[in-house]
C-alpha positions in Angstrom: -79.2 102.2 97.9 -76.1 101.7 99.7 -77.1 98.2 101.1 -77.9 97.3 97.2 -74.3 98.7 96.3 -72.8 96.5 99.0 -74.9 93.4 98.0 -73.5 93.9 94.5 -69.8 94.2 95.6 -70.1 91.0 97.7 -71.8 89.3 94.9 -69.1 90.2 92.5 -66.6 89.0 95.0 -68.1 85.8 95.6 -68.7 85.1 91.8 -64.9 86.0 91.4 -63.8 83.4 94.0 -66.4 80.9 92.6 -65.9 82.0 89.0 -65.2 79.6 86.4 -62.4 80.9 84.3 -61.3 78.8 81.5 -57.8 77.5 81.2 -55.4 79.7 79.6 -52.8 78.7 77.0 -49.4 80.4 77.8 -48.0 83.0 75.4 -45.7 81.8 72.7 -42.0 81.6 74.0 -43.5 81.8 77.7 -45.2 79.8 80.4 -48.2 80.1 82.8 -48.7 79.1 86.4 -52.1 79.3 88.3 -52.2 80.0 92.1 -55.2 79.5 94.2 -55.0 81.7 97.4 -56.2 80.9 100.7 -59.4 83.2 100.4 -60.1 81.0 97.1 -59.1 83.7 94.7 -57.5 82.2 91.5 -54.7 84.0 89.7 -52.2 83.2 87.0 -48.8 84.6 86.5 -47.2 84.7 83.1 -43.5 84.3 82.6 -41.3 84.7 79.3 -38.4 82.5 78.2 -34.8 84.3 78.7 -34.0 87.0 76.3 -38.0 87.9 76.0 -40.0 90.1 78.1 -43.6 90.4 78.8 -45.8 92.9 76.9 -48.9 93.3 78.8 -49.8 92.2 82.4 -48.0 89.7 84.3 -50.9 88.7 86.6 -54.6 88.1 85.8 -57.2 87.4 88.3 -60.3 85.3 87.8 -63.6 87.3 88.0 -67.3 86.6 87.4 -66.8 87.7 83.9 -63.5 85.3 83.3 -59.8 86.5 83.4 -59.5 90.2 84.1 -56.6 90.6 81.8 -55.9 89.2 78.2 -53.0 86.9 77.4 -49.7 89.0 77.0 -47.0 88.5 74.5 -43.5 87.5 74.8 -41.5 89.9 72.8 -37.6 89.9 72.2 -35.9 92.0 74.9 -34.1 94.7 73.0 -31.7 95.4 76.0 -30.4 91.7 75.8 -29.7 92.2 72.1 -27.7 95.4 72.7 -25.9 93.8 75.6 -24.9 90.9 73.3 -24.0 93.5 70.6 -21.8 95.5 73.0 -19.8 92.5 74.3 -18.9 91.4 70.7 -17.6 94.8 70.0 -15.2 95.0 72.8 -12.2 92.4 73.4 -10.6 92.9 76.7 -9.5 96.5 77.1 -9.1 97.5 73.7 -12.2 98.2 71.5 -12.2 96.9 68.1 -12.0 99.6 65.5 -13.0 98.5 61.9 -12.1 101.9 60.4 -8.3 101.8 61.4 -6.1 99.4 60.2 -3.6 97.3 62.5 -0.6 99.4 61.5 -2.2 102.6 62.9 -3.3 100.8 66.0 0.3 99.7 66.6 1.7 103.1 66.0 -0.8 104.5 68.5 0.2 102.0 71.1 4.1 102.7 70.4 3.3 106.4 70.9 1.5 106.0 74.3 4.4 103.7 75.6 6.9 106.4 74.3 5.0 108.9 76.2 4.9 106.8 79.5 8.8 106.4 79.0 9.2 110.2 78.9 7.2 110.8 81.8 9.2 108.4 83.8 12.6 110.0 82.7 11.2 113.5 83.5 10.2 112.2 86.9 13.5 110.7 87.5 15.3 113.9 86.4 13.2 115.8 88.6 14.0 113.7 91.4 17.8 113.9 90.5 17.8 117.7 90.5 16.2 117.9 93.9 18.9 115.5 95.3 22.0 117.9 93.6 20.1 121.1 95.2 20.2 119.3 98.6 23.9 118.3 98.2 24.8 122.0 97.3 22.9 123.4 100.2 24.5 120.7 102.6 28.0 121.5 100.8 27.3 125.4 101.4 26.5 124.9 105.1 29.6 122.7 105.6 31.7 125.3 103.9 30.2 128.1 105.9 30.9 126.4 109.2 
């Protein structure tokens, strides 16, 4: 029984190598390339045009019964659409906000700039106060001596 199983496996392998698989048409918006390996096995590889992806198996192998996989489809790559959509929404560092008018955006930017100026002034005053304290301490030391 095991000898029969081995014979069947070998026979199917030989038929796969020698199998006469029909020429395959590429999927719409795609291409197909056939490869023959050193052991005689025939395989085809499917590819899709940019912006599309394969739906199905990328590689098919020739067997005694023909190609082991059906021809896949090339469908629109949703990730590419979303990527394009995102790039159109953003210009530079500022996102386009369709529900806000230009005046409101200008006001927000002005407030941000004023906030930065206030922080700079506070930092400068803090540094100035520390210098005055140091001068007072040095003055006290000079008076004591």
